[in-house]
C-alpha positions as CSV (number, residue, x, y, z in Angstrom):
1,M,-54.6,-20.1,25.3
2,R,-51.9,-18.4,27.4
3,A,-49.4,-21.2,26.6
4,G,-49.9,-20.7,22.8
5,F,-49.5,-16.9,23.2
6,L,-46.3,-17.4,25.3
7,L,-44.8,-19.7,22.6
8,L,-45.7,-17.1,20.0
9,L,-43.9,-14.4,22.1
10,I,-40.8,-16.6,22.5
11,A,-40.7,-17.3,18.7
12,V,-41.0,-13.6,17.9
13,A,-38.3,-12.7,20.5
14,S,-35.9,-15.3,19.1
15,L,-36.3,-13.9,15.6
16,A,-35.7,-10.4,16.8
17,A,-32.4,-11.4,18.6
18,P,-29.5,-9.2,17.7
19,V,-27.3,-10.4,14.9
20,A,-23.5,-10.6,15.7
21,A,-21.5,-8.0,13.8
22,Q,-19.1,-9.3,11.2
23,P,-15.4,-8.5,11.8
24,A,-13.7,-6.2,9.3
25,A,-11.9,-7.7,6.4
26,P,-8.4,-8.8,7.7
27,D,-6.7,-7.7,4.6
28,T,-7.7,-4.0,4.6
29,A,-4.5,-2.8,6.3
30,A,-2.4,-5.1,4.2
31,R,-4.1,-3.7,1.1
32,R,-3.4,-0.1,2.1
33,A,0.3,-0.9,2.8
34,F,0.5,-2.8,-0.5
35,E,-0.9,0.1,-2.5
36,R,1.4,2.5,-0.7
37,G,4.4,0.2,-1.5
38,K,3.3,0.0,-5.2
39,A,3.1,3.8,-5.5
40,L,6.5,4.3,-3.8
41,A,8.1,1.7,-6.1
42,A,6.6,3.5,-9.1
43,A,8.2,6.7,-7.8
44,S,11.6,4.9,-7.4
45,K,11.5,5.3,-3.6
46,F,12.7,1.7,-3.2
47,D,13.7,1.9,0.5
48,D,10.3,3.2,1.5
49,A,8.5,0.7,-0.8
50,Y,10.4,-2.1,0.9
51,T,9.2,-0.8,4.3
52,A,5.6,-0.7,3.0
53,F,5.7,-4.2,1.6
54,A,7.3,-5.4,4.8
55,E,4.4,-3.9,6.8
56,A,1.9,-5.5,4.4
57,Y,3.6,-8.9,5.0
58,R,3.5,-8.3,8.8
59,V,-0.2,-7.7,8.7
60,Q,-1.1,-10.5,6.2
61,P,1.8,-12.9,5.4
62,L,1.2,-13.4,1.7
63,P,4.3,-14.7,-0.2
64,A,3.7,-12.1,-2.9
65,F,4.8,-9.4,-0.5
66,L,8.1,-11.2,0.0
67,F,8.6,-11.2,-3.8
68,N,7.8,-7.5,-3.9
69,M,10.2,-6.9,-1.1
70,G,12.9,-8.6,-3.1
71,E,12.2,-6.6,-6.2
72,V,12.4,-3.2,-4.6
73,A,15.5,-4.2,-2.6
74,R,17.2,-5.3,-5.7
75,R,16.3,-2.2,-7.6
76,G,17.4,-0.1,-4.6
77,G,20.8,-1.8,-4.6
78,Q,20.3,-3.7,-1.4
79,T,21.4,-7.1,-2.8
80,E,21.5,-8.9,0.6
81,A,18.0,-7.8,1.5
82,A,16.8,-8.8,-2.0
83,R,18.5,-12.2,-1.7
84,V,16.8,-12.9,1.7
85,A,13.4,-11.8,0.4
86,Y,13.6,-14.0,-2.7
87,Q,14.8,-17.0,-0.7
88,R,11.9,-16.5,1.8
89,Y,9.5,-16.3,-1.1
90,L,10.8,-19.5,-2.6
91,E,10.5,-21.2,0.8
92,A,6.9,-20.1,1.0
93,E,5.9,-20.8,-2.6
94,P,8.5,-23.0,-4.4
95,T,6.1,-23.5,-7.3
96,G,4.4,-20.0,-7.1
97,A,3.6,-17.8,-10.0
98,M,6.9,-15.9,-9.7
99,A,9.1,-18.7,-8.5
100,D,11.1,-18.9,-11.8
101,T,11.6,-15.2,-11.8
102,A,12.8,-15.3,-8.2
103,R,15.3,-18.0,-9.0
104,A,16.6,-16.0,-12.0
105,R,16.9,-12.9,-9.8
106,L,18.8,-14.9,-7.2
107,A,21.2,-16.3,-9.9
108,A,21.7,-12.7,-11.2
109,L,22.5,-11.4,-7.7
110,G,25.3,-14.0,-7.5
111,P,26.6,-15.6,-4.3
112,P,26.5,-13.7,-1.1
113,A,29.4,-11.5,-0.4
114,P,32.0,-13.1,2.0
115,K,32.1,-11.5,5.4
116,P,35.2,-9.4,5.9
117,P,37.6,-10.5,8.5
118,A,37.3,-8.8,11.9
119,V,39.7,-5.9,12.2
120,T,40.5,-4.1,15.3
121,P,39.7,-0.5,14.8
122,A,42.5,2.0,15.4
123,P,42.0,4.5,18.2
124,S,39.7,7.2,17.0
125,P,41.2,10.7,16.4
126,A,39.7,13.7,18.1
127,V,37.9,14.7,14.9
128,P,35.3,12.1,13.7
129,P,35.8,10.9,10.2
130,V,33.5,12.1,7.5
131,P,31.0,9.5,6.6
132,R,31.3,8.2,3.1
133,P,28.2,8.4,0.9
134,V,26.5,5.1,0.1
135,L,26.8,4.5,-3.6
136,R,24.1,2.4,-5.2
137,P,24.6,0.9,-8.6
138,E,22.5,2.2,-11.4
139,P,19.9,-0.4,-12.2
140,D,20.2,-2.1,-15.5
141,P,17.5,-0.6,-17.9
142,A,16.8,-4.1,-19.1
143,S,16.0,-5.2,-15.5
144,R,12.5,-4.0,-14.9
145,L,10.6,-3.9,-11.6
146,T,7.9,-6.6,-11.3
147,V,5.3,-6.1,-8.5
148,M,2.9,-8.9,-7.8
149,T,-0.6,-8.0,-7.1
150,M,-2.7,-8.9,-4.1
151,P,-5.6,-11.3,-4.4
152,P,-9.0,-9.5,-4.6
153,P,-10.6,-8.8,-1.3
154,R,-13.2,-11.3,-0.1
155,K,-16.7,-10.1,-0.5
156,R,-18.5,-9.6,2.7
157,A,-21.9,-11.1,3.0
158,S,-24.7,-8.7,2.7
159,R,-26.9,-8.3,5.8
160,W,-30.2,-7.6,4.1
161,P,-31.3,-11.3,3.9
162,V,-31.0,-11.5,7.7
163,W,-33.0,-8.4,8.3
164,A,-35.6,-9.5,5.7
165,A,-36.0,-12.8,7.5
166,I,-36.3,-11.1,10.9
167,G,-38.9,-8.6,9.4
168,G,-40.8,-11.4,7.8
169,G,-40.9,-13.4,11.0
170,V,-42.2,-10.4,12.9
171,V,-44.9,-9.7,10.3
172,L,-45.9,-13.4,10.3
173,A,-46.1,-13.4,14.1
174,G,-48.2,-10.2,14.1
175,V,-50.6,-11.7,11.5
176,A,-50.8,-15.0,13.4
177,T,-51.6,-13.1,16.6
178,G,-54.2,-10.9,14.9
179,L,-55.9,-14.0,13.4
180,Y,-55.9,-15.7,16.7
181,F,-57.6,-12.9,18.4
182,A,-60.0,-12.2,15.5
183,L,-61.1,-15.8,15.1
184,R,-61.4,-16.6,18.9
185,T,-64.8,-16.9,20.3
186,D,-65.6,-16.9,24.0
187,D,-69.1,-18.2,23.8
188,C,-69.5,-21.8,23.3
189,D,-73.2,-22.3,22.7
190,G,-72.8,-25.0,20.1
191,C,-69.7,-26.7,21.8
192,V,-69.9,-30.3,22.6
193,V,-68.3,-31.2,25.8
194,I,-67.0,-34.7,26.2
195,R,-67.0,-36.0,29.8
C-alpha cells in the first residue's frame, strides 16, 4: 500500500517539475536595428542607416543586411564602403535574391579608385588649414534605393499545452488517490488467504 502511494507521489512530483524557460528570440535586437536602418534610409540619413544595418548584421549575420549596407552607402556617396558591402553580400549569397542587382551595382560603381602615391607632407604652418567640406555626388534619380526585408520572426511555441498536461496529470493523480482511498477496505471478512 505504501509503495503504491509512494510511486503515485513520485509520478505527481515529476509532472509538476518546473519547465525550463525558453530563450528570447535571437533576432529581436537585429529586427529593431533593421527597422531603425530602414526608417533612416527612408529619411535619406544614409550614414546613420549604414550604422544601423551594420549593427543588425553584427547581432544576426544575415546576408540581406550586407546588401542593405551597400545600398545606403552607395546612395550616401560612400562608393568604397558600398563596393565592400556588395562584394561581401555576393560572397555570402552568390545566387541570392539580390545577387544580380548587387553585381549590377558593382559594375555601375566601376573599378576601385587607385591609391594615391605616398607624399611627404610639408611642415605645417602655425595656423591649421581649413578643412574642406566633403562633397557627395547627387544620386541619380533613376537609381532608387532597394532595401531587402528580414525574414519573419520564428513563432515561439506556446506554453499552454505544457501547463495543460501538468494540470491534467495532477488532476488524474488526485482522482486516482481519491479512488484508492474510497475503494480501500480494511476488513477482510470474505478474503481467502492462501497459505
